[in-house]
C-alpha positions, 0 to 999 in steps of 0.5 A: 059256137055261134048259133044264128037260128034258134032251131040250131040249138038242137045241135048241142042239146042232144046226149052223145051216148049213141054216137059214142057207142057207135065209135065217136071219139072226142078230143080236148077243146084245146086240140079243137081250138088249135086245129081251127086256128091252123085251118083259119091260118091256111085259108088266110084268116078271112074276116068274120061275117057273123058274130060280134065285132072284136070291140063288142067281144072285148067289151063283153069279156071286160064287163064280166071282169075277165079282161084287162081294162086296156091293151096296156095291160097286155104288154108282152102278150101276143093277142091275135 
């Protein structure tokens, strides 16, 4: 989640016990990601207005050793 205001951190810093006791049902992160992708597809995937560029994100992931050095290493892989 991109938080551009430090005060927004409260969103993820509260325990969820009371919400679950009131009936909140969570779902797997993969389901949330798929639903988000579907929603973004439906709205035509407009350009993001916040967050890092694709290049900045790739550089960060690569710096953590979790991304191939070049797109040549992604042969046969569909990268959105």
